Structures are given as C-alpha cells and as structure tokens.
C-alpha positions, 0 to 999 in steps of 0.5 A, a space after each residue: 272625094 274625102 273632105 276633112 271639115 274644120 269645125 270651129 263650133 260656129 255657124 260658118 264652118 257648120 254650114 260649110 260642112 253641110 254644103 260639102 256633104 250635100 254635094 255628095 262627098 264624104 265628110 269627116 268633122 274635126 275640131 282643133 283644140 288650140 288652147 292649153 287651158 280650155 276650162 274657161 267658157 268664152 265671154 260672150 262673143 270674145 275668143 274661140 276654141 273653148 270647151 263650149 266651142 268644141 261642144 257646139 262643133 260636136 252637136 253640129 256634126 251629130 246633126 249632119 250625121 258625120 264622124 267627129 274628132 277633136 285634135 289637140 294642136 295646142 302645142 303647135 298653136 303655142 309655138 307657132 302663133 302665141 310665141 310669135 305674137 309675144 315676140 312680135 310685140 316685144 320687138 316693137 312690131 304689130 302682129 296679126 295672129 289670125 293670119 299666122 294661125 291660118 298659115 301655120 295651123 289650119 293650112 300647114 299642120 291641119 292640112 298635113 295631117 289630113 293628107 297623111 290620113 288620105 283626105 283629098 281636101 280640107 273645108 273651112 268656113 272662110 268667106 273667099 272664092 277659090 279657083 283651082 286648075 287641075 286640083 290634086 283629086 282630079 282623075 282620082 275622085 273627079 273634079 269638084 265645084 267649090 266656088 263660082 268662077 269669075 273673070 279670067 280662069 286660072 292658069 293650068 295647075 294654078 290657084 286664084 284666090 278672089 274676094 268673097 261675094 259678100 265683101 263685108 265678110 271677105 276673108 281673102 286677106 287672112 287666107 293669102 299667106 297660106 300660099 298656092 300649094 296649101 290652097 290647092 287642097 282647100 275648099 271654101 264653100 261660103 265664098 259665094 254666099 250673099 250674106 251672113 244672114 243668108 248663111 244663118 238662115 241656111 243653118 236654121 233650115 238645116 236644124 243646125 244648133 249653132 244657127 244663132 250663135 254670135 260671131 267670135 272676135 278679138 284674139 282667140 287666146 285673149 278671151 277677155 279682150 285685154 291684150 295689154 294685161 295678157 302681154 304684161 303677164 307673159 312679158 313682165 314689166 319693162 319700164 321706159 319713157 314716152 317722148 315727143 318729137 323733140 325727145 322731151 319726156 312726156 310720160 312713162 310706161 312699164 312695157 313698150 310692147 303695150 303700144 302700137 303705132 297709131 295708138 291714141 288712148 291709154 297713153 297717160 301722158 304727164 303733160 299736154 302738147 304745146 298746141 293742145 292737140 291729141 298725140 299718137 304713138 308714132 314709133 316703138 323702140 323696145 330695146 331702148 324702152 322708148 315710145 315716141 308720140 306726135 301729131 296725127 300727121 306724123 302717122 302719114 306713110 307714103 312708102 313701105 317695104 314688104 318682106 317675104 311675099 307669098 305670090 299667088 300670081 305666077 307671073 308677078 315675081 318674074 315681071 318685078 324681078 325684071 325691073 317692072 312695076 305693078 299698079 294694084 291695090 294693097 290692103 293692110 287690115 282684115 277689113 281695111 279699104 283697098 289703097 291704090 299703089 305701085 309696087 316694084 322690086 326692092 333694091 337689088 332687083 329680087 322679088 323676094 322683097 318689094 317696095 310699095 308706094 301708095 298713091 295717097 299717103 295713109 295713116 297707121 301703117 305699122 311694121 309687122 302688119 300684113 299687107 295683101 296686094 290685089 288686082 281687082 278682087 284677085 289676090 296677087 301676093 301677101 307679105 309683112 310690112 317693114 321700113 315704113 316711110 
C-alpha cells in the first residue's frame, strides 16, 4: 500500500510514519506549508507550521529514509481556515480553527491531492481509533490493520471512529467533522498508543530527532498566542459598549469580536456589579456593537441547536428523522468532559438540524463551537452549535 504521511515536524506524526513503514508499506512524507509568512521561528511550544517545523519534518523523513516533499497550501489555508476564523469572530460566534483545518485542509485538500497522485491512504499523528469495513485499497494492495478493533464491528463499507486508548490525548473530537468518505482513506497509527510518554520513548528508540520536541498549542497562525491583537490587526477598531442584564452601560470596547461567551478576564468594566460578584460575557452582538455581561449562572445552557451534522453512524439520521430520540453524550471542547444528553431532530423532522437537551445544564456553551455526539467511545456525529437556551 502507498501511504502519504503528513509530517508536521512533531513527534506524533514522525512515529506515525515510522509505524506505517514498519508494517511494510511504501511511505512518502509531506509537510504542509500553511503560513504565508513563515520567516518567524515559533515561540517555545506556541504555534506550528513554521520553518523550524518544516526542517524538523525533513530531518525525521531523512532518519526514516523516506522521500519528503513540502506542499504549499497557504492559499487554501488562508481562504478556508483563517478567513473563517475572522468571519466567525466578527459574527459574534466562537470558532474552532483546528477542526476547520482538519476537515478542509488535511482531509479534503491534502487527501484529494494524495489520491490524485495514486496514494491509497493518508496517515497522520492523530490519537484516535478508526475501524473501516472494506477500505478502498482492499483487493488492490490487501487489507491493513491500523487500529485495534473493539466492541461491535463496522457495518459493511462503513466507518467507525472511536476515542484513543489514551483518553488524555484523544483527538476524535477534532476528527469527527472529516466525515466517512475522507476517513475511509485515513490511518491513525497512534490510536492504540498507551500514552504520549510511550510515543516519545518509541521515537527515541528509533533515533528520531524530534523525540523530545514540545507539543504545540494555541492557534497555529497566532504564534505569540495573542488572539485579541491578531483580531484587531485584521478586523480593525469597532467601538461599542458593554452592558449588564438591565441594559445599563458598564464599559466600552473597541471590537465586540474580541469577546467570547463565558469570558471573565479582560472586560475592563467601569463599575462593579451591585452584588460585588464577578461578571461574565453572556452574549455578543457585533452588528450592534454590544457585549452583554451577567452573573455566572446566566451562562447555564440546557438546550442548543446543532446545525450541519456530519454523521458517522449510518442509522442515526433515519431514526431521528422518523421522530426518534437518541440518548448519548456530547462533547463541546477538544478535551472537555462528555455531557449526558438527549438528541432529537429539529422542528420539521429533518436530521439536517438537531436539538440537543442536556441532562444537566452546562456553562459556557457558545454559538459557533463544535459539538460531537458519542455513544460510549464511538462518534455518532459532529455539528456546529447555534441557538443556545
């Protein structure tokens, strides 16, 4: 089997490529150049996709003895990820650029190029388990084991995405939006890894130069971690007011896009609350330039809408459209705790939009966030939150 290994320059993707190579498959490494201005070296463990990362990816490929290429996807990244990030904040919602990058860059643009060049699959360093019935390469290059099966097997031709063995590193949340068609051509060799420490030890044993490299975090295209400054530079000043629940002005701002629901710090309020308690952002209205704040209990959400669901469970849409309900868990942050819920089709009976009712209310649920539904460790679907209540 011919596999294109996406090498980010980190330890996870390097070990992923090594595992595929050790299984006897032909592996070619590629690093995605996503940033238009790549001269800056990333600061500590912030960001990724820098020149330093491209060099580290090349060194890992050299150690494995595989061909290596750099693909410039900066134009696609700017159009599909950065622009969406700015537009979502400008609309008063909370974006998740990592999910957007996985969905559109890694598992659309990259995968499409890989297939066009004759590769059977793309391998990444994500932590998740994937079970595929009759993957595209079966009968051509033979089947490949790329995750440990568990529980019920996939339906014929189907895809099951499960949480990683190491729950602390699980990335099924950010992979769910890729959808079944893309996931059928993906390999996630680290899904069965017991821990990140074990992956680093494996890298060291293989002599990979990135074995001790720190993980990257924060938004990759905001290398210094100052998201507000990045937004101001790209969106400009948009003065407005901050009001409390009664509508009384308690502060001013130079851009409503700088605030997210649940935010407490950096509000710079001109007067304290009558009860002296901290106040939090409860809503953002960029069109009116108004940011509303209130007590922490005002953040409690018991229901929300889920638009654009991408299903990995083939039976769920029909069951929901027929008026059924689904008891499951929902996760609303990359490493958030699963929340018990009941899911039904939105009014009108179509599974194209869902209603999620939480068993226990939860704080800080914001429009624009991604929600992923789980049946135990198995992903049911992914969608975008709207209409919180």
